[in-house]
N, C-alpha and C positions, 0 to 999 in steps of 0.2 A: 048492973044488968048487962052491960056490954062485955065484961070479962066472962060472965057465965055463958054467953052464946059462943064465944071464941073457943073455949076449952073443948066442948063436944066436937067441934069441927076439926081441931087439931088432933084429937084422939081418933077421929074417923079416917084421916088421910092414910095412915099405914094399912088399915084394913082395906081401904079402897084400892091401893096399889097392889096389895097381895091378891085381892080378888081379880083384878084385871090381869095380873101376871099369870095366875092360875088359869083364867079363862083363855089367855093367849096360848098357854101350853096346850090346852085342849084343841085349839085351832091350828096346831103346828106353828105357832109363833113363840118367840122366846126372847127374853131379855136376860142375858147371862150375867153371872157374877163378875166375869172378866170385862164386862162392858160391851161385849158384842151383842148385836141385835140380829135376830133371824126372823124373816117374814116368809112363811111357808116352810120353814125348817126350824127344828129345835137345836140344830148343831151348826150354827153359822160358821163358815170357814174364814170369814173376814169380819171386820168391825160391823159391816152391814151387808147381809146377803138376802136377796129376794129370790126365792125358788118357786117356780110354778111350771105346770105343763103347758101353759099358754105364754104368749109373748110377755116379757117382763117390761113394765112401764113404770116410770117415776115422773110425776108431774109437779112442777112448781108453778103456782098460779098467782099472778099479780092482779089484785082486785081492781086496780085503777085502770084508766085508759089514757095514758100519758105518753109523750114522746121521750126517748132516751132509754136508759137502762131498765130492762124488765126484771132481771135477776142474774145472779152469778153463783157459781160454785167456787169457793175460795180454798186455797191450800196454805196452811200456816205451819211453821216450824219454830217452836220455842219462842213464840211471840213475833216472828217475822213472817210476813206473807211472801211466799216463794212462787206462787202461781195462781192463775184465775182463768176460768172460762165464763164468759159473760155474753148475754144476749141483749142486743140494743134494738129498739124500734127506730128505724131510720126514715121511713116514709109513712105519713099519716094514713093515706088511703090503703085499705086492705091490710093495715097493720104490718107492712113489709118490714123485715128485720135483717140483722146481720149477726153472725156469731163471731166473737172476738176471743183470741187466745193471748194470755199475758204470761210473761216469765220475769223473774227477778234478774235484772242486769246491773244491779246496784240500786236501781229504782224499778218499780213495777212498770213494765213496758209492753205494749201490744206488739207482738211479732208476726201475727197472722190473722187474717179476717176472711170469713166466708160471706160474700155479699148476697143479697136477696136475688140478684140476677144470675147467680151461678158463678160469678167471677171470684177467683181466689187471689188475695193480695198477701204477699210476704214482704214485710218491711214497708208496706203502704196501706193506708186505710181507705184509699180510693182506687181500687184496681180497675184498669182499663181494658182487660182481656180475661179470658178464661183462666190464665195464669199470669200474674203480673208480679215480678220480683224487683224490688227496689233495694239496691245495695249501696252501702256507704263507700266513700272513696278508699281505694287501696285494698278492697276485698273482691273476691270472685263473685260473680252473679250466680253461676251454677257450676257444679262439678260432678262428674259421673265416674265411678270406679267399680272394680270387681273385688268381691270379698276374698278371693283366693290369690290376689296379687297386691303387693304393697302399693298403697295409694299414690306414692310419688313416682312409681315405675310405670304406671299405665293409667291414663285418665283422658277424659274429654272435658274441657273447661270452657266457660264463656266468661270473659273478663274485659278489662279496659287496657288497650294497648299503650296508653299514655298516662303519665302521672301529673300532667299539666293541670293547673287549677281550673275547675269548671269546664273541662273538656272530656269528651267521651268518644273513643274509637273502638267499635265492637271488635273483639279479638277472640277468635275460636282456635283453641289449641288441642290437637289430638296427639297424644304420646302413646305409642304402641309398646307392647312388651312381647316381642317375637324374636328372641336371640338368633342371629345368623340369617334373618330374613330382611327383605328390603322395605317392608310396609311401615308407613307412618300414619296417615289418615286416608282411609279408603272410602271413596264416594261412588255410589252406584245408582244409575238412573234406569228404571225399567219402564218401557212404554210399548204401545202397540206398534208393530213393524209394518207401517203403512206408508204409502207415498204421500208427502205433504200436499195438501190442497193449496190452491193459489193464495188463499187468505192466511195460510200458516207456513208459507215458503221460507220465511226468515226464522222459523223456530226449529227446535230439535228435541231429542230425548232429554238432554241436559242443557240448560240455558243459563248463561251468565249475562245478566242484563244490567249494565251500568247506566244510570240516568241522574238528572239533577234532582234536587229535593222537591221540585214542583212536578216531577214526572216527565219532563221534556228531555230530548236527546242532549248529550253532552256536546259542547262546541269547543271549549278550551281545555278542559281537564282530560287526562289520559283515561282510557277505558279499562285497560287490564295491564298489570305488570306481573311478570314471572321473575322472582328473585331467588337467590340462594345465599343465605346468611347475610341478607341486606344488600347484596350485589346484584344489580339488574342483569338478567339474561335475555329477556324479550319484553317488548313494549308494544301495545296496541293503542294507537292514537285515536282521538275523537273523530278524525277525518277518515278512519278506516285503514290508515297505513300501518305497517308492521315493521318494527326495528328489531333485528336480531344482533345482539352484541353492541347495539347502539340505541340511544334514546332519541337521536335526531335523524329523522328519515329524509331530510332535505326536500320534503315535498313529494317524494316518490311513494308509491304504494308498498314497496318492499325495499328495505335497506338492510344489507348484511355486512357487518364488519368482520370479515374473515373469509375463508375459502368455502367452496361448496362442491358437491359432486352429484351428478345426475345420470341416470341411464337414458333419459330422453328429454329434450327441451324443445318445445314448440313455441315460436314467437309469431304472433299474428300482426302483420304490418297493416297500418291504417293508410299508408300512402301507396301510390300507384306502383305496381311491380314493373320492373324495367324492360318488359317485352316491347315497349314502344321503340326501342333501339332498332328493331327489325322492321319497323314500318317504312314504306317506300320514301316518305317525305322527311325522314329523320336526318338532320344535318350532322353527319358523323365528323367530329373534329379530325383534322389531319394530324399525322404524326409530327409534322413540323410545328403545328399550333401547340400540341402537347409538350413538345420540347421547349418551346419558348416559355410556356407557363411554368414548367419545372425550374428552368433557370432563374425565372423572376421570383418564384414563391417557395421553392424547395419542397413542394408536395404536389400530388396529383390534383387536377381540377375536381371540385365538389367533394373532396375528402378532407375531413377535419385535420387540423395541424396537431403536432405533438403537444403544444401548450394548451390547446382547446380540450384535448382528451384528458390532460392532467388536471384541468380545472373543473370540467363539467362531467367527466366520465364518458363512457362509450355506450351508445344506444345499439344493442345487438341487432335488433330488427332493422333499423335504418342503415347501420353499417353493412349488413349483409346485402341490403338492397343496392347500396351504392357500389359495393365491390362487384356484385353481379353485373351492374351496368358497365363497369370497366371491363369485365371479362367479355361481355357481349361485344363491346366496342373493339377490344383486341381481337376477338374472333373474326369480326368483319374485316379488320386490317389484315389478318393472316390469310383470309380467303382472297383478298385483293392481291396480296403479295404472292400467294400461290399461283394465281392466274398470270401475274407478270413473269414469274419464274418459268411457268409452262410455256408462255409465249416466247421468252428468250431461248429456251431449249429448242423449241420448234424452229425458230429463225436460225439458230446455230447449226442445227441438223441440215437445214435446207442449203446453207452456205457450204458446208462440208461436202454435201452430195454434189 
């Protein structure tokens, strides 16, 4: 009895498939002898083509309500899976999900993820920003090139400046391709051309802000170094001092190891300008006192010695102040000597008369 019921069913299957196929042809659907399937077309251009005047949609429905993988589209080549696009439910509430992309790297490995919060992760399944790239040691994080220039001739790359184990120093390299021109990496800051308000007086159109990892100002580390081929040209210290040609500013705000040229220099002195020499109560040292001091010390009073200048340098503002004081004192001595000469000339004229 069982065998008699199976034979009619087996005989009916080819007829059923033929009927469905014919019905599909009528509705512009087709299953071709080549194995191609057309939905909305009887001439599918690919193994599966869906053709419609409305938006084409394909839906894969998981009937369960579970966490984890919802479904995947898998790509297989001669028995080896070479790629996969998978959707995974990651948060129970509202059925939040992530879309994962896999490629064959020897093993099937996730290389990119679109997170439910809009974050994209490349090399990481837990992106922390709109774009989060996690790169293995020894490889670039990002590289940008132009299709009409050899990639090694012109690029902008983000990589690691050190190969030390478990260390990362962000390294941005810009290599230009402009034969005969001076450009390497061109940075441009565009801003409103306004006078800074008091709250923004320390800011500018382009800002280089060095700080500690807790956001506080640096105290010990250097703020900015300008190098050429690894050789330092200029250094900005944490205390605001600047060294040109030297990294040791000796505590001064500006230290220059080399010569300089200026069209104008203005030094503001913080000590009293020596006009006090002309005050009536100023005790002008006599020339005899100055002579005795020179014989004893081999330099003028209140003027640094040669050894002091060699060791500590010269304060231009203070030295100009002291030199002016000596000039004013000499002027007073010259006026007094002129009066003595005039008196002697008058006395001699009276005697001769």
